[in-house]
C-alpha positions as CSV (number, residue, x, y, z in Angstrom):
1,M,-12.9,-5.6,12.8
2,S,-10.8,-2.5,13.2
3,V,-12.1,1.0,13.9
4,R,-11.1,2.0,10.4
5,D,-13.0,-0.9,8.9
6,T,-16.1,-0.2,11.0
7,V,-16.1,3.5,10.0
8,Q,-15.7,2.7,6.3
9,R,-18.3,-0.1,6.4
10,T,-20.8,2.2,8.1
11,I,-20.2,5.0,5.6
12,A,-20.7,2.6,2.7
13,A,-23.9,1.1,4.3
14,V,-25.5,4.5,5.0
15,A,-24.7,5.8,1.5
16,S,-26.2,2.7,0.0
17,E,-29.4,2.9,2.1
18,Q,-29.8,6.6,1.0
19,G,-29.2,5.8,-2.7
20,K,-25.9,7.7,-2.8
21,T,-22.9,6.6,-4.8
22,V,-19.7,7.0,-2.8
23,P,-16.4,7.0,-4.6
24,N,-13.5,4.9,-3.3
25,L,-13.1,5.7,0.4
26,N,-9.4,6.7,0.5
27,D,-8.0,8.9,3.1
28,D,-7.6,11.9,0.8
29,L,-11.2,12.0,-0.3
30,S,-12.8,15.2,0.8
31,L,-16.1,14.8,2.7
32,L,-17.6,17.4,0.5
33,D,-16.7,15.3,-2.5
34,S,-17.9,12.0,-1.0
35,G,-21.5,12.4,-2.1
36,L,-22.7,12.4,1.6
37,D,-25.0,15.1,2.8
38,S,-25.4,16.4,6.4
39,L,-28.2,13.9,7.1
40,A,-26.1,11.0,6.0
41,L,-23.2,12.2,8.1
42,A,-25.5,12.5,11.1
43,V,-26.8,8.9,10.6
44,I,-23.2,7.7,10.3
45,V,-22.1,9.5,13.5
46,A,-25.1,8.0,15.4
47,R,-24.4,4.5,14.1
48,L,-20.8,4.7,15.0
49,E,-21.6,5.9,18.5
50,D,-23.8,2.7,18.8
51,E,-21.1,0.4,17.4
52,L,-18.0,2.0,18.9
53,G,-19.4,3.4,22.1
54,V,-18.0,6.9,21.4
55,D,-18.9,10.2,19.8
56,P,-15.7,12.1,19.3
57,F,-17.7,15.2,18.5
58,Q,-19.0,15.2,22.1
59,I,-15.7,14.3,23.7
60,E,-13.7,17.1,22.0
61,S,-15.9,20.1,21.8
62,D,-13.1,22.2,20.3
63,A,-12.2,19.7,17.7
64,A,-12.3,20.9,14.1
65,F,-14.7,19.1,11.8
66,P,-12.8,16.7,9.7
67,L,-12.3,17.6,6.0
68,T,-11.4,14.3,4.6
69,I,-12.3,10.6,5.1
70,G,-8.9,10.1,6.6
71,E,-9.4,12.8,9.2
72,F,-12.9,11.4,9.9
73,V,-11.5,7.9,10.5
74,S,-8.6,9.3,12.6
75,L,-11.0,11.2,14.8
76,Y,-12.7,7.9,15.7
77,E,-9.5,5.9,16.0
78,H,-8.2,8.4,18.6
79,A,-11.4,8.6,20.5
80,S,-12.3,4.9,20.5
81,P,-11.4,2.6,23.3
82,M,-10.7,0.0,20.5
83,R,-7.6,1.9,19.2
84,N,-4.3,0.6,18.1
85,G,-5.8,-1.7,15.6
86,A,-7.8,-3.7,18.2
87,S,-10.8,-5.4,16.8
88,I,-14.4,-5.0,17.5
89,S,-16.5,-8.1,17.8
């Protein structure tokens, strides 16, 4: 599974667990319009750290918080040791 797939799967799972309806997770979707609140995003970041072994928010302290799903995914793609479309088992 790619980093992108892992991020999108995790977002969908957390949203479902918290009873939130998330629109289609395309790259242009604003995080503010995604239906996710700060608690959901914190859970997503924690789970992604477990799954991907990286927290890009700790690595790049001066990084701007992503505004869209695409920027959020890209942040993980660039920070993850599984980049360049490599799969996660």
